[in-house]
N, C-alpha and C positions, 0 to 999 in steps of 0.2 A: 476291421479295417481301423487303420491307422486314419486321424483325420488332418488333410494338409492345412498349412496355414495359407493364409490369401496370400496371393504374391504382394509385390507394392503397387504394381499398376491397378490391381483390384481394392487396395485401397485409394490408392487416389480418384479411383471414381466415386468413392462415397463422398470424399470432401466437398464441403457446399460451393456453391459456383459465387465466388465474391470477387467484388471487383475495387480498383484502385478505389477511383467514384465514392464508392460505399463507405469505403475505411477511411478517406479524407473530410466524408461529411462526419460520422461519427463519432472522431475524433474530435471536430469544431464543438458539436452538438457539445459533447463530454465539457468541454473547457466553458464552452457560453451559458452552459444549461438551460439554452432556449433553442426554439427553430428558428425565431423571428431573426436570431442574430447572427446566428450561422447562416442564414441569407443574404443579410447584409455581407458580411464578408467575402461571399462567394458571388455577392452580385448577381444573387438568384430571389425567389421568392418563397413565404414560410411555406407551401402548400409545396413543391418541388421536394427542400428539403424533406419534409418530412413523410413524402412517397419516396424519397430514398432511405431515410431510416427503418420505416416499415419493410420495404423489399428486405432491408440487413437482417431483420427479424425474423422475417420469414425462413429466410438463406441460413440461419445460424440455430433458427425452433427456441428461443429462449428470448422473452424480455427483456430490454435494454433499457428503459427508462420507465423513474415511475415521479408522477409531478409530486414536487412539493407545496406547503402550506401559502407559501406565495408565489404559487404557480411556475415557480422554475421549475426545471429539469431533474431528477438526480440520476446518476447511472444506478442500474442496478449491480448486488454482487454479483454477478455473472460479468456486464460489464467493465466491472472494475478489474476481474481478473482478464477479460480479455483485452483490455489497453493495455495490461503489463506481460501479457505476449506478444504482441506486436509491436511493444516500444521500439525495438531496433526501428523500424520500417515508419512507425509514427516521428522519431525523431528524423528520419534522413525526408518527413512530406511533412515536420514544420519548418527544417532547413530549407526547403525547396519554396515554401511557402517565404520564410522572411526575407527571403534572398530578391520573390520575387517581388515582394511589399516596398520592399528597398529601392526598389531597379521605377519601381512606379509613385514612389511617395510623392511626387511632387505631381500626379496625376489620378489619384484617388478622387473616383466617382461620387458626386454626392447628388443626390437626388431630392431638387422643390417638387412641390406640388402643388396646387392652386386650382381654384373656381379661375376657368382661363382669363376673364376680364381683372383681377386682381393684377396680373404680372404686368400688364399694361398700367398698373397705376403707378400714382408719385410716389404715394406712402411706402409701396414696395421695393421702386426701384431707389430711393431714396435708402431707405436699410440696407440695401443691397450693397451700396457705396459704404455704409460704416462698417458690414459685417466684415470685409475684406479677408477673402474664403484662396483668395487666388494663388498664395502661397503656399497652400498644402492640397485643395480640392479643385475635381475640375468638375464645375454646376454644369447638370441638365435640367430641364423643366419640363414636369410634367403635367396636364389637365386632369383634373379629380375634382367632381363634385362635391361639394360640402358634408352631401347627404352618406358620402363613401370614405369621407376621411379616416376616422377609427380603421377602419377592418383594412382598407390602405394602407395604414402606419405598421398597425399589429398582424399584417400578411408581408411585413419589408418592399411591398410596392414602392413605397418612397422613404426617403430618410426623414425630411420634415413639411407639414402641412403649413402654409399660409393662413389663413382663413378669420373673416369680420363677423364677429357673433359665433364663437366656437366655445362650447359648454366646458367646466375642468370632467377630467377622468383620472380614477387610482389608477388606471395606468399607463398613463401619457404624462410627461412634462411638456408644460406649459409655461412659453413665457411670456408676457402683457407688452405687446410693441407701443401701445397708446392707443390715445379715443380715436376714431373716426369722426370728422367734421360730418354734421349734414349737407347738401342742396337743397333746397325750398324751391317747389315748385305749385302752382296751381291745376285744377284738372285739365284745361284746355292750353298746358304748357307755359300759361303766361309766368315769368319769375315772380314768387313773391317776395315779401319784404321779409326778413327776416327778426324771428320774434325774441325778443332778448331774456324772456323764460318762458317755461313753459305755462305759467298763467296769461299768457296772453297769445296763448291759440285760443281761437275762435270755438265754443263748446260745439262739441258733437262736428265740426266739421273738418278734422285732420284727420290726416292716416300717419303710419309708417311703413316705410317698405321693408317686407322682410328680407332677415338678410343669414348666413349661415345656416345654424340648426331651427327646426322651429321653436322651442322651447326660448331661444336668446331672445325673441321677436317678443313675446308674453312677459317676459322680463322687464326690459325696457318701457312697454307700457305701465307697466307694474310702475316701473318709478316716475313716469312723468305724474302720473295720479297722483303718486305719495308727493309729490312736488307743486301741488296745487291745478294740473291741467283735469278738464273734465271731458269726458265723452274719450273718442281716440278710438281706430281700430287700425287693424294691420294687414296692410297692403301685400298677398304674398302669390304667384304665378297664379293658384284657380281658383283666386275670388271672382264667384259670378255677380256680387255687391261693389260696384266702383263709384271710385269719389265722383263728386259735382265738377261742375265748370269753374266754384267757386270755394270750392275745398282746398286745403293746405296739405302738399305731401310733402313728406321728409324723406329723401334719398339718405342713405350710407354715400358719400361720395372719396373713394378709394384713389380719385384721380389726382386730390389735393396734395401740394408736397409740404404741408403741415398740418398738425395735430387741430384737435378740436377744443377751445376751449373748455372750463369745468360749467358753464353757465346752464347748459341742457342736457341732459340723461342722451349717452350714443352709445353704442357696439362700439366693442375694443378689438383693434387689429391683432392676431395672437399668430404667434408658432409653435408647432404642438411636434414633440417629436416621442419616442419611445423610451420608458425609465430604461438605463442601464445601456443605452444606446452602445453599439462596438468601438466610436465615435468618443472617443472619451472628451474632448474637447470640443466638441460641437455645439452642447450646451453652454459651457461657459463663455463661449465665444458670443454664440446669441443674445447672453446677459449683458455682455459686455457692451457692443453694439445696440441694443434696446437702452441702454443708462447714456 
């Protein structure tokens, strides 16, 4: 019996179920070589972008990306071929995206994040005034605690994280915005006289309040010891051993409108963002405002 060729309708039934959203995400990830950067471009999250790519891989039945030595995503040979096959549609999507970006150039969303109290501080508000972003960005502010700052940045939940006591990272760019002054109090809330050097702190009767990441407090304490201070402990939110009524407690003061002097070791006020952020002008602006 002669074999009958499948009809066009039967052929269409065998095509994978591909959406325009998947093509848009696939094109951006190929261009950015990063789920997180594509997420920032599309105002989404890294998890959502990766999920769309995973669904697209299942639809076409072939792997689309491989991770390079620098953790960048490299399109597979199949993905390169797929990009060339859908190039007419890709060009149309790119033109549409460029048009939308041009229309909203003055309203691009820039998501700042920090622990809640920092947004009310004078150090942040003064820096924001110098940053002058209203010509290109529309800022919004998210409350994210310091322990989640790296995850939030790498998952594209925010663009810039501001914090005190944030340590360096090989996957993030960090801009130091200045030293944070101390506020001195005794355990009974009576304001203490500011010591002029670590040597003036009473032996074993002084504390520094924890800020940012736990290891940063240990670094500050070591710097006090290297400068001649004796004893001292870190006061954390879970401390069971609390200061006595005559002990001196050093609190980092983000409400101040001026940076600390150099007479005492102190926490740094920093801004963090992902390396190779798609807003290429963001890092130079942060550095310019910091200086």
